[in-house]
N, C-alpha and C positions, 0 to 999 in steps of 0.2 A: 407787139401794137407801141412799140416805141417812137415816139414822136419826136423829134428832132427840137423843135421849140414848143414850149407851156404855153404859149399863147394861141397855138395853132388851133383854128376851132375842129372841132371832132368830125371825122366823115360819115357819112349815110352808115357806113357797116359798123361804126363804134356805138352809134347810137342806141340804144335798147329802151323798149316801151314796156311797162308790166301789163300782163294780160289780164291781170283782176281791178288795179286801180287807175288806169291807163295815164299817169303818169313815166315822164323819162327817167329811164335809169342811171343812175351816176355813180359811177366806182361797183361793188360787188353784188352779183345779182346770182339768181339761181334759173334753171332751164330745166324743160323736159322735152326730151325729142319725140315726137307721135309715132302712131303706126305710120301715119303717112308722107312719114321724115319732113314733117316742118318741126321749127324749134318755138316753145311757149318761154317767155320769159317772165320771172316775178322778182320783187325787190327782196333784198337777201332776206331768211327768216320769217318771210312770209309778212311783214309790217303791219302791210296796207291791210291783210285779211285780218288781224289782231284790229286795226283801227276800225275797221268796218262793224265786226262784231259789238265791238265797246259804244257805238254809237247807235243801237237799236232804239 
């Protein structure tokens, strides 16, 4: 996924949305491929899950 220009906007394929918090993921992410062959993306290290638990 090398882009020739740094200012070029991300394509739809490059943009990931976290399945837990719903935020756009920029940079590193983790994903799970389900039995139905879909992919779920999460923030790296499940940061959003920790934030959710701390805000009880």
